[in-house]
N, C-alpha and C positions, 0 to 999 in steps of 0.2 A: 410738860405733853402741848399744853395749850401753845406754847411758847413758840415749840418746835413746828407746830400745824402751823400757825401765822407767819413764821421765817420761811417754809417751803411755799405757804401759798404767795408771799410778798416778795419774792425773787422773781418767779414769773409775771407777776403785773408789773413790776418796775421795767424789767425786759419788754414789756409791750407798751408800754408809755414811751420808753425811749424810742423805740422804732417808729411809733406814731409819731413823737416830736422830729424824728430825722425826717421823714417823708413829708410832714409839712414843711418845714427848715427847705428841704430840697426843692419843694415846689414852687417857693416863694424867690427862691434863686432862679430857677428855670423860668421861671413864668413873672417876668420882671416889667413891669409897664416902663415904657419907654425903650425898651432893648430894642436897638437897630442894628441888623446883620447884613453887610453888603456882599455877595459872591461875584466873582468874575467869570464867566462861563466861556470855555474854552474848547476847541477842536484842533486837536492836534498843536500846530505853531500859531492857530489863527484865533486873535481874541474875536470872541463873537457878541458879547455883550455883559449884563450884569443882573443879578436877582438882588431884590431889597427886600427883607422881611422885616415889619415893624409891627409891636406889639403896643397897640395905642389906647386901649384901657381895659378897666374891669370894673363890674358893679356886682355885691353881695344880695342875696335873696334868701335871707335862712343860711341855710348849710350848701346852699348852691353857692357856684362864683362862675361868673358868666365874663368872659375874655373877648375884644375884637383885635383882630390882627390882620394885616395888610401886605399884601407882595406885589412888589413892582417888578415887573420883566421888561428888559427894552436891548435892544439889538444895536451895536454902533452905527452910526452914519455911513462909516467907511466899509461896512460890511456889504459886498453886492449881490449875494446869493439869497439872501434870507431876511425878513423884515419883519420883527415882533415887537411889538409896543401894548403891553396887556397889565390889568390891573386885577387883583384877585383880594377879595374881601371876606371876611368870615365871622361869624360871631359863635363861639363856643360856650358849651355848658361843662362844668367840672364838678361831678357829682359821685358819690360812692365809687372813690378812685377811678372815675371814666371819663376820659374827654373826648365830646362827640359835638357835631353839627347842630346849632339851630338856623341859622340863616347862613347862606351863601350866595357873593354876585361877583360875576367874570365880566369885565368889559374888555372887549378886544378894539383898540384903534387902530384902522388901516386907512390908505392914503386916500380914499375917496369914502368911507362908511365906518360907524361905529356900532358894534353889536353888544348887546349886552343879555344875560343870561339871569334869571334869577329863581333861587332855591328855598322854599321855607319848608321846613323839616315840624311836623305835627305828629308826636311820638302817642298823644292821647287818641288821634284818631286813625294811627297808623297810615297817614296821606302825608305826600311831599307836593306842594304846591309849584308847579314849575313854569317858567315863563322865558321867551326869548323874543328881543326884538331888534331890528336894525334901523337905525336913524328914525327911532320915534315909531315903527310899524311895526304891530306884534305879527311874529310870524308863528309863535306857537303859545299856547294858554293850556296848561293840562294839570288833572290832579292824579297822583301817579301813586297806587298803594304800595305798600310797602310791609314788609313782614314783621309780627308781631316780636315784641321784645328784643327788638334789634335795633342799635344806634349806629347810626351812619357817621362817616366822616367825610369831608370834601377833599379837593385837591391841595389843600392848604391847611386844614388841619391837622390832619393826619401827620404833617410835619412838625407841627408842635407836640402831640401826642408819644410819636417815637421818643421823644427827648426826655419826658417824664417814665415813659416804661423801661428806658434804660438802667431803672436803678432796681429791675427785676430781671433775674437771669432765665429767661423763659422765650417759648416760641408765640409768636402773636401772627394770627390770621384776622386783618382789620376790614369790615365791609366799608367799601369808599363809594358814594352817589357822585359821577360825573357825567356831565353832556348828556343827561337826562338817561342815563342808565347806571344800573347795580353792578359792581365791579368789586375787586379787592386787594390788597396789598398785603404779602407775607414778609416778616424779618424777624432776625433773632440776633442777639448778641453773643461775641467773645470778649468777655471782659478782661483777660489777660490784658495789660496795658503793652503798649506798643509805640512807636513814634512817627512824626510826620514834621516835614520842616515847609516854611511856607516863605514866600519868596520876599516877605516884609517882615520878617523875624532873623535875629541873630542867633536864635538857639532851637534846639527840638523839643516838639512839643508833645506833652503825655495825652495821648488819644485811647478808646477803647472803638472796636468793629462791631459797624452794625450792616448786616448783609441780608439780601432781601430780593424778593421779586414783584414787580407791578404788573397787574393784569391789564391796567389801563393806559391809555395814549396819553400824556402830559404836555407839559412846556417842551417847545422842542422836540415834541415827538418822544420825549421820555416812555419807554417800556421795556419790561424786561429786567434782567438782573442787573442790580445795582450794590455799590459801597459806600457806608458815609463814616467817615472817622468822627467821632465824637471826643470833646475834652474830656479827661481823666479826672473830674472834679464835681462838687457839687450844683455847676450851672449848665453841663452836659449842653454844649455849644458845639454845634456842627464846624469843622474844622475843614474840612475837604471830603469831596464825594466823586464819585466815579459811576457814571450812568449810560446805558445802553440808548442810543436815540436815533431817530429816521436818519440823521445824518453820520452815525457811528459812532463810535466812544467819545462821550465828553465828559467833561472833568468841570468840576464847580470849587472856587479855592475863596478862602476868606480874606479880603482885602481890606476890610475897613468893619469897625463895630464900635455902636455906645452900649455902654451896658455896667453904669456904675464904675466900681472899681475894678471890674474884671479885666484881667488879661490873660491871653493862655498859658495854661499852666506848663513850667518847664518839665521833663523828662530828667527824673531824679535815679542814678544807679543805686 
């Protein structure tokens, strides 16, 4: 009788430990320090520029993990009708299975000026310290109250969070703070395996779909509906994406990567 009870309780415990182990293992593979993912941005047949995502560092404080990431966005010199040269930096905290923003910086380089935005998220005081300056002169300096028990993401951190969220087949409504305002992004996953082909690969890549709607305007005027194709493996690397923007329909395609021994997973029938 006692053995039967122990056996019945042991099986769920083993399953729970296995699930925890898989989640931790997957998290380490997704958030790999030194990861560098470069995407080319296209509008129709026009190559606009590139986006380069770099996960630069991590540190641990007890059960909390802090990640730092950087995004470089730049148009090609030969593109005549638009010029972008921006850098986004974020410090993210991962605790209790949630990834959220602690600090965020945005720097915009233009032909004759440099603008920098600085956001500090204080969840104990429910306050966001926000400042904006151009060429060293402060334009805005404010403390913005935020709702209790809400953890915000910034324009960069949510793009890391959706990768770890892709291991759960759920719908997400994520609060995003951008441009000194609260907004949101909503998305869900279709975990049925599908395929995509890149210009620089000789085989079809196994991916899953993430579809969503952005309520804020991001880089290149990204807003509205989007589709992201994510590698169907433990690394969850975005392979290709389709966005609405102020220009029209824009495509992002992975053109180079530095991520340990990872390579895009082939689709196997």
